[in-house]
C-alpha positions as CSV (number, residue, x, y, z in Angstrom):
1,M,-28.3,12.6,15.1
2,T,-27.5,10.7,18.2
3,N,-26.3,12.4,21.4
4,Q,-24.0,9.5,22.2
5,T,-20.5,10.7,22.8
6,S,-18.8,7.8,24.5
7,V,-18.7,5.1,21.8
8,L,-15.0,4.7,20.9
9,S,-14.4,8.1,22.6
10,L,-15.9,9.9,19.7
11,D,-17.2,13.4,20.7
12,R,-20.2,15.1,19.1
13,K,-18.0,17.1,16.6
14,T,-16.2,14.1,15.4
15,M,-19.4,12.0,15.0
16,E,-21.0,14.8,13.0
17,L,-17.9,14.9,10.8
18,I,-18.0,11.2,10.2
19,E,-21.7,11.4,9.4
20,R,-21.1,14.2,6.8
21,K,-18.3,12.3,5.1
22,L,-20.3,9.1,5.2
23,S,-23.1,10.9,3.4
24,V,-20.7,12.1,0.7
25,K,-19.3,8.6,0.3
26,R,-22.8,7.1,0.2
27,E,-23.7,9.4,-2.7
28,M,-20.5,8.4,-4.6
29,A,-21.3,4.8,-4.1
30,R,-25.0,4.9,-4.8
31,A,-24.7,2.3,-7.5
32,K,-23.7,-0.2,-4.8
33,E,-26.2,1.0,-2.1
34,H,-27.4,-2.4,-1.2
35,E,-24.0,-4.2,-1.3
36,L,-22.4,-1.5,0.9
37,F,-25.0,0.1,3.1
38,D,-27.7,-2.5,3.8
39,V,-25.3,-3.6,6.5
40,F,-26.6,-0.8,8.8
41,E,-30.0,-2.6,8.8
42,Q,-28.4,-5.5,10.6
43,D,-28.4,-6.0,14.3
44,L,-25.2,-4.1,15.1
45,T,-23.8,-2.9,18.4
46,E,-23.0,0.8,18.8
47,E,-19.3,0.1,18.6
48,E,-19.8,-1.9,15.4
49,T,-21.9,0.8,13.9
50,W,-19.5,3.6,14.5
51,A,-16.4,1.6,13.6
52,L,-18.1,0.7,10.3
53,K,-19.2,4.3,9.8
54,Y,-15.6,5.5,10.5
55,L,-14.2,3.1,7.9
56,Y,-16.8,4.0,5.3
57,A,-16.3,7.8,5.8
58,Y,-12.6,7.7,5.0
59,M,-12.0,4.6,2.9
60,P,-10.7,5.3,-0.7
61,V,-13.5,5.3,-3.2
62,N,-11.7,2.4,-5.0
63,D,-12.4,0.2,-2.0
64,M,-16.1,1.0,-2.1
65,A,-16.1,0.0,-5.7
66,D,-14.1,-3.2,-5.3
67,Y,-15.5,-4.7,-2.1
68,T,-18.7,-5.2,-0.2
69,S,-19.9,-4.7,3.4
70,D,-19.2,-8.3,4.3
71,L,-15.5,-7.7,4.2
72,F,-15.6,-4.5,6.1
73,L,-18.0,-5.8,8.8
74,S,-15.7,-8.8,9.2
75,Y,-12.7,-6.5,9.9
76,V,-14.8,-4.5,12.4
77,R,-16.1,-7.5,14.4
78,Q,-12.8,-9.3,14.4
79,S,-10.9,-6.2,15.5
80,L,-13.3,-5.5,18.4
81,E,-13.2,-9.1,19.5
82,I,-9.4,-9.2,19.4
83,R,-9.3,-6.0,21.4
84,R,-11.5,-7.6,24.1
85,N,-9.5,-10.9,24.2
86,M,-5.8,-9.8,24.0
87,P,-4.3,-8.8,27.4
88,W,-3.3,-5.4,26.3
89,G,-6.5,-4.5,24.5
90,S,-7.8,-2.4,27.2
91,R,-4.6,-0.4,27.4
92,V,-4.8,0.7,23.8
93,P,-6.5,4.1,23.7
94,D,-9.6,4.5,21.5
95,H,-7.9,6.9,19.1
96,L,-5.0,4.5,18.5
97,F,-7.4,1.6,18.0
98,L,-9.3,3.6,15.4
99,H,-6.3,4.8,13.5
100,F,-3.8,2.0,13.8
101,V,-5.6,-1.3,14.7
102,L,-9.1,-1.2,13.1
103,P,-8.0,-0.2,9.5
104,Y,-8.0,-3.0,7.0
105,R,-5.7,-1.2,4.5
106,V,-1.9,-0.7,5.0
107,N,-0.7,0.4,1.6
108,T,-2.0,-0.2,-1.9
109,E,-2.5,-4.0,-1.5
110,N,-5.6,-6.0,-2.6
111,I,-7.7,-6.4,0.5
112,E,-8.2,-9.9,1.8
113,D,-10.2,-11.1,4.9
114,S,-6.9,-11.9,6.6
115,R,-7.3,-10.5,10.1
116,G,-8.7,-13.7,11.7
117,I,-6.2,-15.9,9.9
118,L,-3.2,-13.9,11.1
119,H,-4.7,-13.7,14.6
120,Q,-4.9,-17.5,14.8
121,E,-1.2,-17.8,13.9
122,L,0.0,-15.2,16.5
123,A,-2.4,-15.0,19.4
124,E,-1.1,-18.0,21.4
125,R,2.6,-17.1,20.6
126,T,2.2,-13.6,22.0
127,K,-0.6,-13.3,24.5
128,S,1.6,-14.2,27.5
129,L,4.3,-11.6,26.5
130,S,4.6,-7.9,27.2
131,M,3.5,-5.7,24.3
132,A,7.1,-4.9,23.5
133,D,8.1,-8.5,23.4
134,A,5.0,-9.3,21.4
135,I,6.2,-6.9,18.7
136,L,9.6,-8.7,18.6
137,E,7.9,-12.1,18.5
138,T,5.6,-11.0,15.7
139,N,8.6,-10.0,13.6
140,Y,10.2,-13.4,14.2
141,W,7.0,-14.9,12.8
142,C,7.1,-12.6,9.8
143,H,10.7,-13.7,9.2
144,E,9.5,-17.3,9.1
145,K,7.0,-16.4,6.4
146,A,8.9,-14.0,4.0
147,T,12.3,-12.6,3.1
148,Y,13.3,-9.7,0.8
149,I,13.4,-9.7,-3.0
150,G,13.1,-6.7,-5.3
151,S,10.0,-6.7,-7.5
152,D,7.5,-4.5,-9.4
153,L,5.4,-1.7,-7.9
154,R,2.2,-3.7,-7.3
155,T,1.9,-4.4,-3.6
156,I,0.7,-8.0,-2.9
157,A,-1.5,-8.6,0.1
158,P,-0.3,-10.3,3.3
159,L,-1.6,-13.8,2.5
160,S,-0.2,-13.6,-1.0
161,L,3.2,-12.6,0.4
162,I,3.1,-15.6,2.7
163,R,2.3,-17.8,-0.3
164,N,5.2,-16.2,-2.2
165,A,7.6,-16.4,0.8
166,R,9.4,-13.3,-0.4
167,G,8.6,-9.7,-1.3
168,R,10.0,-6.1,-1.4
169,C,10.1,-3.9,1.7
170,G,6.7,-2.4,1.0
171,E,5.1,-5.8,1.0
172,E,7.1,-7.1,4.0
173,S,6.0,-4.1,6.1
174,T,2.4,-4.5,4.9
175,L,2.5,-8.1,6.3
176,A,4.1,-7.0,9.5
177,V,1.6,-4.2,10.1
178,A,-1.3,-6.5,9.3
179,A,0.1,-9.1,11.7
180,L,0.5,-6.7,14.6
181,R,-3.0,-5.3,14.1
182,S,-4.3,-8.9,14.1
183,I,-3.2,-9.1,17.8
184,G,-4.5,-5.7,18.7
185,I,-1.2,-3.8,18.7
186,P,-1.3,-0.4,17.0
187,A,1.0,-0.4,14.0
188,R,1.8,1.7,10.9
189,Q,3.9,1.4,7.8
190,V,6.4,4.3,7.6
191,Y,8.7,5.1,4.8
192,T,11.1,7.6,3.3
193,P,9.8,8.4,-0.2
194,R,13.4,8.7,-1.3
195,W,16.7,8.6,0.4
196,A,18.7,11.8,0.3
197,H,22.2,10.2,0.2
198,C,21.7,7.4,-2.3
199,D,19.2,6.0,-4.7
200,S,15.9,4.1,-3.9
201,N,13.8,4.3,-0.8
202,H,12.6,2.1,2.1
203,A,9.6,1.1,4.2
204,W,9.5,-0.3,7.7
205,V,7.1,-0.5,10.6
206,E,6.4,1.4,13.8
207,A,4.4,-0.3,16.6
208,W,3.0,1.1,19.8
209,A,3.6,-0.5,23.2
210,D,2.4,1.0,26.5
211,G,2.7,4.6,25.6
212,T,5.7,4.5,23.2
213,W,6.1,4.1,19.4
214,Y,9.0,1.8,18.4
215,Y,10.4,0.8,15.0
216,I,11.3,-2.5,13.5
217,G,12.6,-3.7,10.1
218,A,9.7,-5.8,8.8
219,C,10.6,-9.5,8.4
220,E,14.1,-8.6,9.5
221,P,14.1,-9.3,13.2
222,E,16.5,-7.7,15.7
223,A,17.1,-8.7,19.3
224,R,15.5,-5.5,20.5
225,L,13.3,-2.7,19.3
226,N,14.5,0.5,17.6
227,Q,17.2,-1.3,15.7
228,G,17.7,-2.1,12.0
229,W,20.1,-1.9,9.2
230,F,18.4,1.2,8.0
231,S,18.9,3.1,11.3
232,P,22.0,5.1,10.0
233,P,20.3,6.0,6.7
234,A,17.2,7.1,8.5
235,R,19.3,9.5,10.5
236,R,20.1,11.2,7.1
237,A,16.6,11.3,5.7
238,M,14.7,14.4,4.6
239,L,11.3,12.9,5.3
240,I,9.8,9.9,7.0
241,N,6.1,9.7,6.9
242,T,2.9,7.7,6.8
243,R,-0.7,8.1,5.6
244,I,-3.8,7.7,7.7
245,Y,-7.3,7.5,6.3
246,A,-8.8,9.9,8.8
247,D,-8.9,13.5,9.9
248,Y,-6.0,12.7,12.2
249,P,-5.3,15.3,14.9
250,G,-1.8,14.3,15.8
251,P,0.1,14.6,18.2
252,E,2.7,14.0,15.4
253,D,3.4,16.8,12.9
254,I,1.0,16.9,10.1
255,T,2.5,17.3,6.6
256,L,-0.8,17.3,4.7
257,A,-4.4,17.4,5.9
258,D,-6.4,16.2,2.9
259,E,-10.2,15.9,3.0
260,W,-9.9,12.1,3.0
261,F,-6.6,11.3,4.6
262,T,-3.8,12.8,6.7
263,E,0.0,12.5,6.1
264,I,2.1,12.8,9.3
265,N,5.7,13.6,9.5
266,L,7.7,11.2,11.7
267,L,11.2,12.4,10.8
268,E,11.9,13.9,14.2
269,N,11.9,10.4,15.7
270,Y,15.0,9.5,13.6
271,A,16.9,12.6,12.6
272,P,17.6,16.3,13.4
273,T,15.0,18.5,11.7
274,R,14.2,22.0,10.7
275,T,10.8,23.6,9.9
276,I,10.9,25.8,6.8
277,T,8.3,28.1,5.3
278,V,8.0,28.6,1.6
279,F,6.3,31.7,0.4
280,V,5.0,31.6,-3.2
281,I,4.5,34.9,-5.1
282,D,3.6,35.8,-8.6
283,G,5.7,38.1,-10.9
284,E,4.2,41.2,-9.2
285,G,5.0,40.0,-5.7
286,R,1.4,38.9,-4.8
287,P,1.0,35.8,-2.7
288,V,-0.3,32.8,-4.7
289,S,-2.8,30.5,-2.9
290,E,-3.5,26.9,-4.0
291,A,-0.1,26.5,-5.7
292,Q,1.4,23.0,-5.5
293,V,4.7,23.1,-3.8
294,H,6.9,20.1,-4.5
295,F,9.9,19.3,-2.2
296,E,12.3,17.3,-4.4
297,L,15.3,15.1,-3.9
298,Y,17.7,13.9,-6.6
299,N,17.3,10.2,-6.7
300,T,17.5,7.5,-9.4
301,A,18.5,10.1,-12.1
302,E,15.5,12.4,-11.5
303,F,14.2,15.0,-9.1
304,Y,11.5,13.2,-7.1
305,P,8.9,15.0,-4.9
306,I,9.1,13.6,-1.4
307,A,6.1,15.8,-0.4
308,T,3.6,18.0,-2.3
309,I,1.7,20.6,-0.3
310,P,-0.7,23.3,-1.5
311,T,-0.2,26.9,-0.4
312,N,-2.6,28.6,2.0
313,E,-4.4,31.9,1.3
314,Q,-1.2,33.7,2.3
315,G,0.8,31.8,-0.3
316,E,2.7,29.8,2.3
317,V,3.5,26.2,3.1
318,V,5.3,24.8,6.1
319,F,7.4,21.7,5.9
320,K,9.6,19.9,8.5
321,T,12.6,18.3,6.9
322,G,16.1,17.1,7.4
323,L,19.3,19.2,7.3
324,G,20.2,18.7,3.7
325,D,19.5,20.3,0.3
326,L,16.1,20.4,-1.6
327,L,14.9,21.5,-4.9
328,I,11.6,23.3,-4.3
329,R,9.3,23.7,-7.3
330,A,6.0,25.6,-7.1
331,V,3.4,25.3,-9.8
332,K,-0.1,26.8,-10.6
333,N,-2.0,26.9,-13.8
334,G,1.0,26.0,-15.9
335,V,3.3,28.7,-14.4
336,W,6.1,27.6,-12.2
337,G,9.2,28.7,-10.3
338,E,11.9,26.6,-8.6
339,R,14.8,27.1,-6.3
340,K,17.5,24.9,-4.9
341,V,17.9,25.5,-1.1
342,T,20.1,24.4,1.7
343,V,17.8,23.9,4.7
344,L,20.4,25.1,7.2
345,D,20.7,28.5,5.4
346,S,17.3,29.8,6.4
347,D,13.9,28.9,7.7
348,R,12.1,30.9,5.0
349,F,12.4,30.7,1.2
350,D,10.6,32.7,-1.5
351,I,9.6,31.1,-4.8
352,V,8.4,33.3,-7.7
353,L,6.0,31.9,-10.3
354,D,7.4,33.4,-13.5
355,Q,8.3,30.5,-15.8
356,T,6.1,28.9,-18.6
357,E,8.7,27.2,-20.8
358,Q,11.6,25.0,-20.0
359,Q,14.9,26.8,-20.5
360,D,17.5,25.5,-22.9
361,G,20.9,24.3,-21.7
362,T,22.0,22.8,-18.4
363,L,22.3,23.8,-14.8
364,D,24.9,22.4,-12.4
365,L,23.6,21.7,-8.9
366,D,25.3,20.2,-5.9
367,M,22.7,18.4,-3.8
368,V,24.2,17.8,-0.4
369,P,22.4,15.3,1.9
370,P,22.3,15.6,5.7
371,P,25.6,14.6,7.3
372,E,26.2,11.2,8.8
373,R,25.3,11.1,12.5
374,E,25.9,8.6,15.3
375,G,22.8,7.2,17.0
376,E,22.1,7.2,20.7
377,T,24.4,4.9,22.8
378,V,22.6,1.8,23.9
379,E,23.7,-0.9,26.3
380,A,25.4,-3.8,24.5
381,L,23.5,-7.1,24.3
382,S,24.8,-10.0,26.3
383,E,26.4,-12.8,24.4
384,E,23.6,-15.1,25.5
385,R,21.0,-12.8,24.0
386,I,22.9,-12.5,20.8
387,Q,23.2,-16.3,20.5
388,H,19.5,-16.7,21.2
389,H,18.6,-14.2,18.5
390,N,20.9,-15.9,16.0
391,R,19.2,-19.2,16.8
392,R,15.8,-17.7,16.2
393,L,16.9,-16.3,12.8
394,E,18.3,-19.7,11.8
395,A,15.1,-21.5,12.9
396,G,12.9,-19.0,11.0
397,T,14.9,-19.5,7.8
398,K,14.5,-23.3,8.1
399,I,10.7,-22.9,8.6
400,R,10.5,-20.7,5.5
401,T,12.8,-23.0,3.5
402,S,10.7,-26.0,4.4
403,F,7.6,-24.3,3.1
404,E,9.4,-23.5,-0.1
405,E,10.2,-27.2,-0.5
406,T,6.4,-27.8,-1.0
407,F,6.5,-25.8,-4.3
408,L,6.4,-27.7,-7.5
409,T,9.8,-28.7,-8.9
410,E,11.3,-28.8,-12.4
411,S,10.7,-32.5,-12.4
412,D,7.0,-31.9,-11.6
413,A,6.8,-29.4,-14.4
414,S,8.3,-32.0,-16.9
415,E,5.7,-34.5,-15.8
416,L,2.9,-32.0,-16.2
417,A,4.2,-30.9,-19.6
418,A,4.3,-34.5,-20.9
419,E,0.8,-35.1,-19.5
420,V,-0.8,-32.1,-21.3
421,G,1.5,-31.9,-24.3
422,L,3.2,-28.6,-23.6
423,P,6.9,-27.6,-23.8
424,A,8.6,-28.5,-20.5
425,D,10.8,-25.5,-20.3
426,R,7.9,-23.1,-20.6
427,V,5.8,-24.9,-18.1
428,W,8.6,-24.9,-15.6
429,D,9.1,-21.1,-16.2
430,V,5.6,-20.3,-15.1
431,L,5.5,-22.8,-12.2
432,R,8.8,-21.6,-10.9
433,K,7.5,-18.0,-10.8
434,A,4.2,-19.1,-9.2
435,R,6.1,-20.5,-6.2
436,G,3.5,-21.2,-3.5
437,N,0.7,-20.9,-6.1
438,S,2.3,-23.4,-8.4
439,H,-0.2,-26.1,-7.6
440,E,-3.0,-23.8,-8.6
441,I,-1.3,-22.9,-11.8
442,A,-0.6,-26.5,-12.6
443,D,-4.2,-27.4,-12.1
444,F,-5.3,-24.7,-14.5
445,L,-2.9,-26.0,-17.2
446,R,-4.1,-29.6,-16.5
447,E,-7.8,-28.6,-16.8
448,Q,-7.5,-26.3,-19.8
449,S,-4.7,-27.4,-22.0
450,R,-6.2,-30.6,-23.4
451,E,-9.0,-28.5,-24.9
452,H,-7.2,-25.3,-25.7
453,G,-3.7,-26.3,-26.4
454,E,-1.0,-23.7,-25.8
455,W,-3.5,-20.9,-25.1
456,P,-3.7,-21.4,-21.3
457,L,0.1,-21.4,-21.2
458,R,0.3,-18.3,-23.4
459,L,-2.2,-16.5,-21.0
460,L,0.1,-17.3,-18.1
461,E,3.1,-16.1,-20.0
462,S,1.4,-12.8,-20.7
463,L,1.2,-12.0,-16.9
464,N,3.8,-10.3,-14.8
465,E,5.8,-12.6,-12.6
466,K,4.1,-11.5,-9.4
467,D,0.6,-12.1,-11.0
468,L,1.3,-15.8,-11.0
469,V,1.4,-15.8,-7.2
470,D,-2.1,-14.4,-6.5
471,T,-4.2,-15.2,-9.6
472,F,-6.4,-18.3,-9.4
473,R,-8.3,-20.6,-11.7
474,D,-11.6,-18.9,-11.8
475,T,-9.9,-15.6,-12.9
476,L,-7.7,-17.3,-15.4
477,G,-10.6,-19.2,-16.8
478,D,-12.6,-16.1,-17.3
479,H,-9.8,-14.4,-19.2
480,L,-9.1,-17.5,-21.3
481,Y,-12.7,-18.1,-22.4
482,G,-13.5,-14.4,-22.6
483,S,-10.5,-13.8,-24.9
484,L,-10.7,-16.9,-27.2
485,N,-14.3,-16.2,-28.0
486,V,-13.5,-12.8,-29.4
487,R,-10.2,-13.6,-31.1
488,G,-11.5,-13.3,-34.7
489,D,-8.9,-12.5,-37.2
490,L,-6.5,-10.6,-35.0
491,A,-2.8,-11.2,-35.5
492,E,-1.4,-13.5,-32.9
493,D,1.0,-11.0,-31.3
494,V,-1.7,-8.3,-31.1
495,F,-4.2,-10.7,-29.7
496,I,-1.9,-12.0,-26.9
497,Q,-0.7,-8.6,-25.8
498,Y,-3.9,-6.6,-26.1
499,V,-6.7,-9.0,-25.7
500,L,-5.6,-12.2,-24.0
501,C,-3.4,-10.5,-21.4
502,P,-5.6,-9.2,-18.5
503,R,-3.2,-6.8,-17.0
504,V,-3.8,-3.0,-17.5
505,Q,-1.6,-1.2,-15.0
506,H,-1.0,-2.0,-11.3
507,E,-4.4,-3.4,-10.4
508,M,-5.3,-6.8,-8.9
509,I,-6.3,-9.1,-11.7
510,V,-10.0,-10.1,-11.4
511,P,-12.4,-11.9,-13.7
512,Y,-13.9,-9.1,-15.8
513,K,-14.0,-10.1,-19.5
514,N,-17.2,-12.2,-19.4
515,F,-18.8,-9.5,-17.2
516,F,-18.2,-6.8,-19.8
517,Q,-19.2,-9.1,-22.7
518,D,-22.6,-9.6,-21.0
519,V,-23.1,-5.9,-20.2
520,F,-22.3,-4.9,-23.7
521,A,-23.8,-7.9,-25.5
522,N,-26.2,-5.8,-27.7
523,E,-23.6,-3.2,-28.6
524,K,-20.7,-5.5,-29.4
525,G,-21.0,-5.2,-33.1
526,E,-21.3,-1.4,-32.9
527,F,-18.2,-1.1,-30.7
528,N,-16.2,-3.4,-33.0
529,A,-17.1,-1.3,-36.0
530,D,-16.2,1.9,-34.3
531,P,-14.3,1.7,-31.0
532,G,-14.8,5.5,-30.6
533,V,-18.5,4.7,-29.8
534,L,-17.3,2.8,-26.7
535,A,-14.8,5.5,-25.8
536,R,-17.6,8.2,-25.9
537,R,-19.9,6.0,-23.9
538,L,-17.3,5.7,-21.1
539,D,-16.6,9.4,-21.3
540,E,-20.2,10.3,-20.9
541,S,-21.0,7.7,-18.2
542,Y,-18.1,8.0,-15.9
543,S,-16.4,10.8,-13.9
544,R,-12.7,11.1,-13.2
545,R,-11.2,11.4,-9.7
546,E,-7.7,12.8,-9.2
547,D,-7.7,12.7,-5.4
548,L,-6.3,9.2,-5.0
549,P,-2.6,9.8,-5.3
550,N,-1.3,6.5,-4.0
551,L,-4.1,4.4,-5.5
552,K,-4.0,5.6,-9.1
553,G,-3.9,2.7,-11.5
554,K,-4.9,0.3,-8.6
555,A,-8.7,0.0,-9.1
556,T,-9.9,-3.1,-10.8
557,P,-11.9,-2.7,-14.0
C-alpha cells in the first residue's frame, strides 16, 4: 500500500477504501481481467492511476461487463487535461472534480467516448467567460442541439441525443451535465422522482461555480441562473435528489449510503423541509432492523416510492422531506405495515409490521401536497438583457432546425423505396423516426434489401422508435443474418417478435446473435430440442445481482 496522501487530495483511509472496493470489483470482473485491468501495467501518472482506481471501485458492475479500459482511461486522461487547460480548473476542489467532473456516467445512458468531442464544441465558446456565464453559455449550446419531446424510458447518450435533436428531460439533462463536465465545470443531474401536486416527474441540472451550486433547466436556457419553468413546482416537491457513485461524505444531506453509491437530498435548496424519523416495530413492539421503508406519493394512479431506506439496528430511518403528505410502507420478509402521514403533524411516526395479506375493500385517503410558495424576490432583468436572451433562443432554434433539414425527406424515402423495391410508406416511416440517423438506416436498406427483400425493413419495424436513432449497420446486420439463418419453420409473427427483434428490455442494442451462435455452436441442436437445457445452463453458470436499482434491465446481453 502506498503512503501517498496528496494525489487528488485522497487521504490514507480513502485510498485504502478504494483499494478494498477495487479488489471486490476485480474479483467480480475476473472474466475480463485483461480487458479491464491490464491498463494498470501501462505508464500511468499517479493522478491517472488513482482516478482510474476510483472509477473502477465504484462503477456499476454492468459497466465493467459492457466496456473496456480504453474507454475509462480516455475519460480519465481527457478530464485531467481539461482541468489543466480550462481557466477555472485549478479553482475546482479535488473532491468536486472526483465526484462531479471525472465521472463518465450521468444516468442510465449507453456510455460513449464523448468528452473530447463535447469539449471541442464548447471550450472556445466558454474559456473567456466567468464560470457562471460559462454555465449559461453551455445551456444555450444545448438548446441549439436538442429540444424536448416525451419518449420511452431508455435514456439515449449525449451524442445520440444530438443526432436526434430532441429528447425527454432525463436525456436533455444528461447532455447538459456531460457538456458542463467536458469543460471542467462540476455538474450533476438532479430530479424529483415524482411530483407531489401533479402527475409525472422532472429532471434538471445543478452546476458549481466559484463555491456555489446553481440550477438550470437543461436545453431550456434562461437569462440567469437559478431560474426555470419548474421553479414553482420544485418549491412544492417532497424530494429532490441525485445519485453519486462513491462513498460521498456530503456536505449535502445523505438519503441513502449504499455500498456502491450515495443518494443525496437536495430538497432544502428548493423548498421548506422537515426531517422525520420512522420507527418500525413488530407486532410485539420490538424494533425491526433491515426493514425496507418506502416513502410514497400518489402519482399517475399509483403510490410510487420516491425513496426507499433500510432501518438501522434500532429499527429507525431518518428522511428529510417537504411539508406535504406521504404514505409510508415498511416491509420485511413478506410482512408489512403502512401509514398515511402529514409531515407537519410530527417529526416521528411508528409503523407496525403486522400485515401479510392485502385487505378487501377500499380506503379513502386525502393526499395533500405542500402549499404553493413564492420564491425569493430577484431584481428584474433589463429590457436589453431580455431582448438579448430572446435573440439567443431564436438563433439556437434556427441552428437546430437547420440541422434537422439535413435529415432524409419523404421524397428521399420514395426514391430509396423504388430503388430497392420496398413500400414507400413503410420506408418513410422508419426514416422519419431515425431522424439524424436516417442516412445510416437508408444505407442499411440499400445494402441488404436486394438480397433479403423485406426482411431488413421488418427488422427495422420491430425496433422501438428511439432505437432507430442509435443503432448502426454493423449491429443491424448481425441481427439480420443471425436471425434469418435460424428461422426454420417458425410462424412469421412469432419469428419477427421473438427472434428477429433484438430488443429485450431497456438495454442498448448491440450485435450479439452471431456471438451466441458461435459460443453455443455445438449445443444448438440440444437447446432447440429442449430449451430447458439452456435455461438450466444459464441458471448454473450465472449469478444474480439485485443491487443495481437504476440499471436493472439496462445491461446488454
